[in-house]
BAFI-3210 file (N, C-alpha, C; in Angstrom, 3 decimals, decimal comma, padded with zeros to 6 digits):
// residues 244
n [1|2|3|4|5|6|7|8|9|10|11|12|13|14|15|16|17|18|19|20|21|22|23|24|25|26|27|28|29|30|31|32|33|34|35|36|37|38|39|40|41|42|43|44|45|46|47|48|49|50|51|52|53|54|55|56|57|58|59|60|61|62|63|64|65|66|67|68|69|70|71|72|73|74|75|76|77|78|79|80|81|82|83|84|85|86|87|88|89|90|91|92|93|94|95|96|97|98|99|100|101|102|103|104|105|106|107|108|109|110|111|112|113|114|115|116|117|118|119|120|121|122|123|124|125|126|127|128|129|130|131|132|133|134|135|136|137|138|139|140|141|142|143|144|145|146|147|148|149|150|151|152|153|154|155|156|157|158|159|160|161|162|163|164|165|166|167|168|169|170|171|172|173|174|175|176|177|178|179|180|181|182|183|184|185|186|187|188|189|190|191|192|193|194|195|196|197|198|199|200|201|202|203|204|205|206|207|208|209|210|211|212|213|214|215|216|217|218|219|220|221|222|223|224|225|226|227|228|229|230|231|232|233|234|235|236|237|238|239|240|241|242|243|244]
n.u [000,855|000,571|002,255|000,616|000,911|001,866|002,153|004,393|005,961|006,445|007,041|006,269|004,387|006,301|005,481|004,433|006,505|008,036|006,287|005,399|003,570|002,868|003,114|001,552|-000,852|-004,063|-003,444|-001,714|-003,192|-003,661|-003,123|-000,243|-001,036|-003,445|-002,470|-001,036|-003,134|-004,476|-002,458|-002,259|-004,214|-003,680|-003,010|-000,647|-000,557|000,911|000,541|000,268|000,228|-003,079|-004,275|-006,986|-007,865|-007,812|-010,619|-012,041|-014,427|-018,027|-018,884|-016,768|-015,087|-013,163|-011,058|-008,645|-005,357|-003,444|-000,121|001,954|002,341|-000,072|-003,572|-006,358|-009,700|-012,707|-015,756|-018,275|-020,170|-023,569|-023,354|-020,926|-018,638|-015,690|-015,201|-012,835|-012,812|-011,278|-008,052|-006,033|-003,618|-000,701|-000,873|-003,568|-006,829|-008,870|-012,167|-015,389|-016,342|-019,023|-020,899|-022,348|-020,330|-019,546|-020,503|-017,839|-014,812|-011,549|-008,318|-004,950|-002,554|000,097|002,913|001,718|001,390|-000,620|-002,252|-004,330|-007,244|-009,732|-013,091|-014,820|-013,103|-011,735|-013,861|-014,529|-012,217|-012,485|-014,641|-013,381|-011,447|-011,432|-009,602|-008,922|-011,375|-011,602|-009,453|-010,381|-012,643|-011,333|-009,976|-012,183|-013,334|-011,232|-011,160|-013,647|-013,217|-011,212|-012,643|-014,481|-012,724|-011,769|-014,079|-014,246|-011,925|-012,599|-014,900|-014,478|-011,843|-009,272|-007,914|-005,120|-004,791|-006,053|-004,350|-002,003|-002,945|-003,390|-000,743|000,329|-001,108|-000,049|002,643|002,546|001,515|002,328|004,689|004,959|007,113|008,474|010,188|008,521|009,291|011,362|012,311|012,378|010,812|010,408|008,785|006,945|004,645|001,774|-000,430|-001,822|-001,933|-004,548|-006,037|-005,456|-006,677|-009,335|-009,714|-009,491|-011,377|-010,716|-009,371|-007,070|-005,177|-005,214|-004,275|-001,634|-000,646|-000,742|001,020|003,366|003,587|004,037|006,494|008,056|007,950|009,547|008,486|008,210|010,415|010,748|011,171|011,310|008,561|007,364|008,770|008,819|010,217|009,915|011,131|010,503|008,206|006,352|005,862|004,521|002,279|001,120|000,379|-001,519|-003,511|-004,071|-005,574|-004,878]
n.v [-001,194|002,198|004,997|007,654|010,867|013,742|016,878|016,374|014,406|014,825|016,776|020,133|023,176|026,163|028,433|027,276|025,968|027,602|028,229|029,119|027,778|025,362|022,640|022,131|023,298|023,550|022,974|020,870|018,610|018,333|016,995|016,989|017,807|019,106|021,171|022,578|023,488|025,128|026,977|028,520|030,380|031,772|034,438|036,264|038,238|040,895|042,268|045,141|046,005|046,584|046,575|045,396|041,976|040,181|038,327|038,361|039,661|039,423|039,748|038,971|037,210|035,386|033,018|032,712|031,674|031,949|032,705|033,766|035,525|037,305|037,468|039,345|038,722|040,443|041,932|044,418|046,279|047,528|050,153|050,939|049,960|047,928|044,412|042,046|038,815|036,645|035,215|034,475|032,354|031,470|028,144|028,978|028,836|031,164|031,690|030,354|027,632|026,787|028,117|031,143|034,036|035,182|038,291|039,752|041,325|040,943|041,549|042,509|042,201|042,077|042,208|040,562|037,725|036,481|033,990|034,058|032,761|031,833|031,325|029,589|027,860|026,546|025,198|023,433|021,838|020,764|019,060|017,160|016,111|014,253|014,356|017,064|018,168|016,931|018,130|020,763|020,387|019,547|021,902|023,549|022,213|022,426|025,199|025,500|024,097|025,731|028,108|027,361|026,814|029,380|030,628|029,512|030,636|033,403|033,381|032,008|032,094|033,666|037,063|036,885|034,301|034,657|036,477|034,974|032,842|034,138|034,863|032,303|031,306|032,904|032,108|029,470|029,563|031,765|031,556|029,417|027,826|027,394|025,480|023,680|021,785|022,680|024,196|026,965|029,818|032,490|035,531|038,243|040,517|041,130|042,789|045,924|047,215|048,011|046,511|043,924|044,036|044,343|041,903|040,109|040,908|042,652|045,482|047,978|048,668|046,448|044,410|045,332|045,273|042,520|041,457|042,632|041,333|038,695|039,045|039,847|037,524|036,010|034,376|035,259|037,071|040,428|042,730|046,039|046,222|044,629|042,409|039,134|036,652|033,330|031,473|028,926|027,021|025,216|026,102|028,518|027,467|026,023|028,119|029,298|027,492|025,579|022,862|019,324]
n.w [000,000|-000,855|000,610|002,308|001,041|002,676|004,459|005,953|004,745|002,052|-000,956|-000,524|-001,126|-001,780|-000,355|001,880|003,129|004,771|006,728|009,959|011,500|010,418|011,170|013,431|012,937|011,175|008,552|008,550|008,175|005,523|002,223|-000,007|-002,592|-001,991|-000,418|-002,334|-003,946|-002,078|-001,501|-003,787|-003,519|-001,292|000,950|002,713|005,640|007,455|010,550|012,637|016,176|017,374|014,922|012,901|012,360|009,318|008,118|010,426|010,521|010,254|007,608|006,079|003,447|003,824|005,647|008,325|009,379|012,314|012,236|013,678|016,747|018,865|019,222|020,217|021,209|021,268|022,505|022,138|024,451|024,707|025,500|024,604|025,847|025,985|026,111|026,680|025,503|024,950|024,085|021,277|019,725|017,742|016,443|015,863|014,337|012,670|012,351|011,310|009,934|007,728|009,219|010,590|011,180|014,455|016,045|016,697|017,570|016,270|017,057|016,595|019,163|019,437|017,170|014,394|012,278|009,732|007,740|005,077|003,391|000,898|002,048|000,641|-000,717|001,374|002,588|000,574|000,605|003,156|002,767|001,235|002,888|005,637|007,750|007,959|008,680|011,164|012,530|012,734|014,330|016,634|017,390|017,930|020,116|021,913|022,292|023,517|025,909|026,993|027,302|029,261|031,342|031,731|032,616|035,136|036,216|036,246|037,798|040,250|041,225|043,235|043,283|043,145|042,081|039,620|038,244|038,211|036,656|034,207|033,512|033,334|031,178|029,087|029,265|028,411|025,863|024,286|022,761|020,216|019,606|021,912|024,387|026,507|028,237|029,605|032,721|032,934|031,495|029,205|028,265|026,694|028,154|026,449|026,648|027,757|031,134|031,680|029,852|030,740|033,237|032,410|031,078|033,195|035,008|037,074|038,956|037,677|039,574|041,289|039,607|039,119|041,734|042,352|040,459|041,350|043,843|042,991|041,781|043,978|045,455|043,948|042,022|039,483|037,299|036,424|033,824|032,843|033,108|031,196|030,059|031,029|033,037|033,932|036,358|037,313|035,954|036,972|039,542|039,095|037,813|039,937|041,659|040,089|040,268|038,309|036,826|036,078]
ca.u [000,000|001,395|002,198|-000,097|001,803|001,326|003,081|005,583|006,780|006,425|007,334|005,146|004,585|007,311|004,835|004,125|007,718|008,521|005,157|005,748|002,548|002,343|003,118|000,514|-002,081|-005,015|-002,886|-001,022|-004,094|-003,862|-002,126|000,583|-001,846|-004,397|-001,701|-000,742|-004,384|-004,727|-001,408|-002,504|-005,202|-003,298|-002,388|-000,106|-000,647|001,641|-000,272|000,823|-000,726|-004,342|-004,891|-008,004|-007,395|-008,671|-011,487|-012,691|-015,735|-019,060|-019,021|-015,540|-015,172|-011,944|-010,636|-007,222|-004,551|-002,430|001,206|002,840|001,788|-001,239|-004,775|-007,395|-011,089|-013,475|-017,111|-018,653|-021,486|-024,448|-022,951|-019,626|-017,505|-015,082|-014,905|-011,993|-013,403|-010,337|-006,809|-005,680|-002,189|-000,309|-001,368|-005,037|-007,620|-009,885|-013,306|-016,380|-016,831|-020,422|-021,745|-022,143|-019,327|-020,114|-020,165|-016,718|-013,631|-010,268|-007,345|-003,580|-002,018|001,531|003,100|001,029|001,350|-001,722|-002,367|-005,763|-007,648|-011,181|-013,973|-015,389|-012,074|-011,488|-015,010|-014,378|-011,170|-013,040|-015,454|-012,476|-010,469|-011,922|-008,584|-009,044|-012,589|-011,281|-008,602|-011,214|-013,430|-010,420|-009,758|-013,432|-013,475|-010,205|-011,615|-014,735|-012,601|-010,525|-013,663|-015,012|-011,671|-011,707|-015,253|-013,835|-010,962|-013,279|-015,973|-014,162|-010,469|-008,883|-007,174|-003,771|-004,899|-006,399|-003,160|-001,114|-003,540|-003,126|000,673|000,549|-001,651|000,948|003,863|002,354|000,958|002,814|005,720|004,687|008,358|009,112|010,333|007,868|009,918|012,317|011,730|012,335|010,131|010,422|007,832|006,530|003,220|001,366|-001,557|-001,678|-002,520|-006,000|-006,604|-005,364|-007,733|-010,594|-009,764|-009,584|-012,437|-010,069|-008,953|-005,678|-004,354|-005,117|-003,374|-000,262|-000,272|-000,517|002,258|004,451|003,711|004,670|007,913|008,711|008,048|010,470|007,786|008,567|011,332|010,096|012,042|010,599|007,117|006,848|009,450|008,643|010,890|009,370|012,220|009,962|006,839|005,479|005,471|003,476|001,094|000,505|-000,255|-002,686|-004,500|-004,418|-005,738|-004,138]
ca.v [000,000|003,399|005,892|008,902|012,010|014,894|017,981|015,926|013,436|015,059|018,140|021,023|024,467|027,036|029,323|026,510|025,425|028,522|028,561|028,866|027,009|024,314|021,295|021,949|023,934|022,727|022,577|019,603|017,527|018,347|016,344|017,930|018,369|020,055|022,343|023,328|024,167|026,186|028,005|029,386|031,393|032,227|035,754|036,473|039,610|041,254|043,265|045,818|046,044|047,318|046,381|044,356|040,772|039,722|037,168|038,451|040,299|038,526|039,902|038,551|036,021|034,613|032,525|032,957|030,980|032,773|032,124|034,291|036,638|037,117|038,180|039,397|038,708|041,298|042,319|045,723|046,359|048,509|051,517|051,218|049,399|046,731|043,281|041,026|037,509|035,558|035,444|033,381|032,274|030,549|028,214|028,937|029,121|032,183|031,525|029,355|027,002|026,356|028,842|032,581|034,569|035,958|039,708|039,815|041,946|040,263|042,628|042,155|042,869|042,107|042,036|039,309|037,245|035,564|033,436|034,101|032,011|031,948|030,399|028,569|026,868|025,716|024,319|022,351|020,950|020,049|017,966|016,160|015,647|014,027|014,763|018,506|018,380|016,496|019,165|021,914|019,994|019,538|023,272|024,048|021,611|023,013|026,538|025,336|023,741|026,906|029,063|026,877|027,025|030,804|030,921|029,165|031,650|034,662|033,256|031,382|032,262|034,913|037,978|036,337|033,156|035,164|037,039|033,841|032,104|034,919|034,714|030,917|031,221|033,462|031,297|028,186|029,744|032,921|031,150|028,030|027,077|027,284|024,137|023,716|020,803|023,436|024,823|028,411|030,327|033,949|036,067|039,622|040,732|041,896|043,666|046,996|046,874|048,211|045,368|042,762|044,216|044,061|040,464|039,339|041,411|043,269|046,860|048,115|048,671|045,078|043,686|045,770|044,803|041,066|041,225|042,992|040,258|037,548|039,380|039,827|036,126|035,384|033,490|035,814|038,206|041,382|043,773|047,106|045,981|043,897|041,137|038,260|035,363|032,421|030,521|027,587|027,051|024,421|026,927|029,424|026,638|025,722|029,339|029,557|026,446|024,966|021,429|018,486]
ca.w [000,000|-000,947|001,761|002,060|000,990|003,380|004,673|006,653|004,024|000,616|-001,360|-000,258|-001,783|-001,175|000,609|003,095|003,751|005,808|007,605|011,347|012,207|009,543|011,737|014,439|012,498|010,420|007,261|008,708|007,788|004,071|001,369|-000,765|-003,679|-001,407|-000,019|-003,553|-004,316|-001,103|-001,562|-004,944|-003,145|000,039|001,101|004,056|006,120|008,663|011,240|013,803|017,288|017,252|013,603|012,810|011,672|008,224|008,366|011,730|010,397|009,725|006,151|005,399|002,593|004,067|006,952|008,552|010,377|012,966|012,066|014,712|017,502|019,735|018,803|021,248|020,773|022,164|022,137|022,654|025,087|024,050|025,853|024,026|026,590|025,409|026,989|026,056|025,799|024,694|023,359|020,386|019,490|016,668|015,072|015,915|013,135|012,901|011,459|011,689|008,699|007,600|010,164|010,536|012,083|015,548|016,078|017,618|016,973|016,437|016,910|016,959|020,346|019,174|015,729|014,064|010,899|009,461|006,392|004,765|002,205|000,698|002,764|-000,250|-001,013|002,547|002,801|-000,409|001,110|004,310|002,233|000,669|003,868|007,010|008,717|008,139|009,480|012,526|013,112|013,066|015,495|017,781|017,855|018,526|021,440|022,773|022,645|024,474|027,192|027,516|027,741|030,535|032,342|032,029|033,446|036,502|036,641|036,518|038,774|041,527|041,690|043,883|042,415|042,955|041,180|038,297|037,606|037,947|035,530|032,997|033,182|032,923|029,819|028,174|029,319|027,721|024,525|023,526|021,804|019,829|019,478|023,226|024,941|027,810|029,124|030,405|033,903|032,779|030,300|029,123|027,303|026,930|028,401|025,274|026,941|028,730|032,432|031,610|029,133|031,636|034,233|031,721|030,795|034,440|035,879|038,226|038,732|037,253|040,778|041,788|038,704|039,387|043,069|042,315|039,710|042,267|044,830|042,324|041,591|045,289|045,879|042,998|041,098|038,179|037,205|035,535|033,294|032,122|033,228|030,030|029,847|032,183|033,082|034,941|036,643|037,548|035,434|037,838|040,679|038,603|037,577|041,233|042,155|039,244|040,534|037,015|036,985|035,132]
c.u [000,887|001,190|001,469|000,905|001,160|002,433|004,392|006,482|006,743|006,853|006,088|005,411|005,580|006,692|004,540|005,382|008,214|007,429|005,482|004,787|002,125|002,246|001,980|-000,813|-002,944|-004,427|-002,101|-001,872|-004,256|-002,756|-001,337|-000,219|-002,842|-003,687|-001,355|-001,969|-004,635|-003,727|-001,611|-003,450|-004,892|-002,653|-001,913|-000,164|000,237|000,924|000,485|-000,214|-001,873|-004,945|-005,896|-007,487|-008,341|-009,423|-012,182|-014,093|-016,763|-019,181|-017,813|-015,767|-013,961|-011,890|-009,150|-006,636|-003,602|-001,093|002,152|002,139|000,528|-002,368|-005,766|-008,771|-011,897|-014,866|-017,404|-020,028|-022,287|-024,055|-021,511|-018,427|-017,015|-014,892|-014,062|-012,510|-012,455|-009,083|-006,551|-004,228|-001,928|-000,344|-002,899|-005,659|-008,701|-010,996|-014,227|-016,954|-018,292|-021,342|-021,446|-021,090|-020,009|-019,712|-019,072|-015,518|-012,399|-009,181|-005,966|-003,172|-000,490|001,688|002,593|001,192|000,179|-001,689|-003,863|-006,063|-009,170|-011,980|-014,424|-014,370|-011,833|-012,643|-015,030|-013,336|-011,646|-013,853|-014,590|-011,598|-011,081|-010,908|-008,656|-010,270|-012,333|-010,422|-009,426|-012,107|-012,567|-010,199|-011,012|-013,629|-012,445|-010,612|-012,758|-014,188|-011,924|-011,510|-014,254|-013,996|-011,598|-012,931|-014,957|-012,876|-011,672|-014,270|-015,556|-012,761|-010,251|-008,128|-005,774|-003,791|-005,234|-005,165|-002,167|-001,630|-003,277|-001,673|000,998|000,019|-000,641|002,198|003,744|001,834|001,659|003,850|005,504|005,928|009,050|009,131|009,770|008,363|010,960|011,605|011,488|011,688|010,186|009,464|007,560|005,039|002,694|000,282|-001,158|-002,341|-004,041|-006,684|-006,553|-006,473|-009,102|-010,776|-010,030|-010,716|-011,898|-009,824|-007,487|-004,756|-004,161|-004,180|-001,922|000,226|000,052|000,741|003,463|004,669|004,375|006,160|008,666|008,882|008,956|009,811|008,064|009,674|010,764|011,084|011,208|009,083|006,529|007,452|009,410|009,493|010,298|010,442|011,735|008,491|005,875|005,009|004,380|002,179|000,375|-000,216|-001,508|-003,807|-004,992|-004,460|-004,954|-004,797]
c.v [001,240|004,288|007,163|010,058|013,177|015,897|017,541|015,027|013,630|016,491|018,993|022,356|025,339|027,913|028,616|026,057|026,292|028,906|028,151|027,903|025,742|022,948|021,068|022,571|023,013|022,237|021,268|018,412|017,419|017,588|017,411|018,592|019,400|021,326|023,215|024,121|025,348|027,331|028,970|030,534|032,014|033,604|035,877|037,960|039,765|042,433|043,861|045,799|047,020|047,239|045,232|043,196|040,427|038,459|037,245|039,046|039,311|038,580|039,393|037,287|035,107|034,051|032,831|031,977|031,989|032,051|032,547|035,433|036,278|038,021|038,192|039,436|039,537|041,576|043,663|045,648|047,469|049,948|051,820|050,702|048,123|045,671|042,282|039,662|036,356|036,043|034,235|033,517|031,414|029,114|028,197|029,368|030,126|032,022|030,440|028,724|026,565|027,019|030,321|033,011|035,334|037,421|039,924|040,428|041,103|041,273|042,152|042,909|042,859|042,218|040,639|038,996|036,293|035,147|033,344|033,384|032,031|030,899|029,254|027,472|025,964|024,753|023,176|021,344|020,161|018,848|016,836|015,485|015,481|014,457|016,261|018,833|018,021|017,542|020,366|021,612|020,022|020,945|023,831|023,505|022,177|024,415|026,485|025,008|024,957|027,962|028,650|027,067|028,496|031,265|030,612|030,219|032,934|034,555|032,804|031,665|033,622|035,797|037,449|035,178|033,598|035,684|035,927|033,020|032,812|034,754|033,289|030,683|031,743|032,591|030,026|028,335|030,795|032,549|029,685|027,172|026,860|025,831|024,137|022,606|021,484|024,070|026,310|028,803|031,848|034,411|037,529|039,654|041,620|042,937|044,779|046,567|047,007|047,050|044,099|042,835|043,894|042,563|039,650|039,801|042,007|044,748|046,874|048,034|047,261|044,242|044,039|045,251|043,310|040,713|041,558|041,895|039,024|037,802|039,309|038,407|035,314|034,274|033,934|036,844|039,137|042,472|044,767|046,903|045,155|042,503|040,318|037,012|034,558|031,378|029,087|027,572|026,259|025,222|027,917|028,665|026,329|026,939|029,687|028,553|025,828|023,461|020,661|018,502]
c.w [000,000|000,266|001,387|002,082|001,699|003,639|005,302|005,798|002,511|000,335|-001,147|-000,928|-001,022|-000,098|001,928|003,837|004,900|006,797|009,036|012,033|011,476|010,217|012,725|014,030|011,651|009,108|007,341|008,320|006,278|003,347|000,623|-001,885|-003,148|-000,946|-001,223|-003,987|-003,391|-001,258|-002,729|-004,604|-001,780|-000,013|002,539|004,409|007,359|009,303|012,411|014,928|017,016|015,855|013,652|011,974|010,528|008,609|009,706|011,651|009,829|008,201|005,378|004,581|002,791|005,488|007,098|009,551|011,006|012,840|013,179|015,427|018,265|019,275|019,964|020,598|021,761|021,604|022,776|023,289|024,407|024,364|025,432|024,777|025,914|026,480|026,208|026,477|025,498|024,002|022,470|019,944|018,257|017,210|015,009|014,585|013,503|011,881|011,955|010,417|008,815|008,626|010,068|011,555|013,215|015,448|017,117|016,897|017,272|016,085|017,354|018,214|020,338|017,660|015,377|012,584|010,759|008,002|006,091|003,456|002,108|001,486|001,862|-000,552|000,184|002,778|001,786|000,070|002,323|003,835|001,686|001,728|005,251|008,067|009,002|008,981|010,939|013,236|013,559|014,266|016,753|018,308|018,507|019,936|022,411|023,219|023,650|025,855|027,823|028,005|029,081|031,655|032,721|032,822|034,910|037,045|037,062|037,674|040,157|042,063|042,343|042,890|042,129|041,962|039,759|037,567|037,290|036,763|034,211|032,563|032,735|031,499|028,809|028,114|028,490|026,296|023,669|022,473|021,427|019,703|020,825|023,698|026,358|028,724|030,008|031,590|033,685|031,454|030,346|028,030|027,641|027,220|027,274|025,549|027,904|030,037|032,401|030,905|029,995|032,674|033,637|031,512|032,058|035,355|037,162|037,932|038,298|038,464|041,327|040,921|039,007|040,733|043,054|041,530|040,587|043,303|044,228|042,102|042,921|045,816|044,964|042,172|039,664|038,361|036,145|035,136|032,503|032,102|032,087|029,896|031,133|032,002|034,225|035,222|036,803|037,146|036,313|039,048|040,277|038,374|038,879|041,798|041,351|039,492|039,238|037,211|035,945|033,761]
res [m|s|q|r|l|d|i|h|n|s|e|v|p|v|v|c|r|s|c|e|a|r|h|r|g|i|c|g|a|l|s|a|d|q|l|i|t|l|s|k|h|t|v|k|h|t|l|s|p|e|q|s|v|p|a|s|r|p|s|s|s|n|y|s|n|i|l|k|g|i|v|k|l|s|k|m|t|s|d|g|r|q|q|i|v|g|l|q|f|a|p|d|f|l|g|r|p|f|g|s|q|p|e|m|a|a|e|a|v|t|d|v|k|v|c|s|f|p|k|s|l|l|e|t|l|i|a|q|s|p|e|l|e|h|k|l|y|e|q|s|l|r|e|l|d|e|a|r|e|w|m|l|t|l|g|r|k|s|a|a|e|k|v|a|s|f|l|y|l|l|a|t|h|a|d|p|e|a|d|l|r|s|d|s|v|a|f|e|i|p|l|k|r|s|d|i|a|d|f|l|g|l|t|i|e|t|v|s|r|q|i|t|k|l|r|q|a|k|v|i|n|l|t|d|n|r|l|v|e|v|p|n|i|d|r|l|k|a|l|a|e|v|g|p]
***
């Protein structure tokens, strides 16, 4: 029986070879021929902080993969207030195949690279590839699990646990190439203190106070209020009360 040719064991399009997210993203489920078809209609975008992400609007005709950086998802209340409802990282997929897009803004909070492609083409590839459909279901279920975990964070955890949970989220997601087997992890906090407070349901003063306490307890090292080093990721995880 012949071996199935895919992104890991065959020639792939040049545009895909340098893709930072190709091994863990949805494209890893496509055959070489399907990748060639997709690459012919692919456009890469580089976004600066606060720029809107393509494919985030309900009227958009495209989907996107995050290749690098962090995207915040937010909704506006009727009186104009913003509520951050989630963060997405490489290699997350932005879009909702075969369903309407929710009224939600997706905005870069760091320098972001995304790969965009037509909705109609991806939906055709989904029909041809059960593996691709399975990948998309996996991401949807993962996002559901993360949303439920965040409901617990917002509803039941203390201020200290909330801030530790936020830092643990960044430590384990911000760099897709990071070796999480290592005890030490370093990353930049991409959000302003006001955005962190909004995301966690805390005041700016409480966020700053809890970060200071973590630094004084040597759970984190902080440089210029942005660069965080976590000497022992397990210790941060324990303070965040993150389950197995």
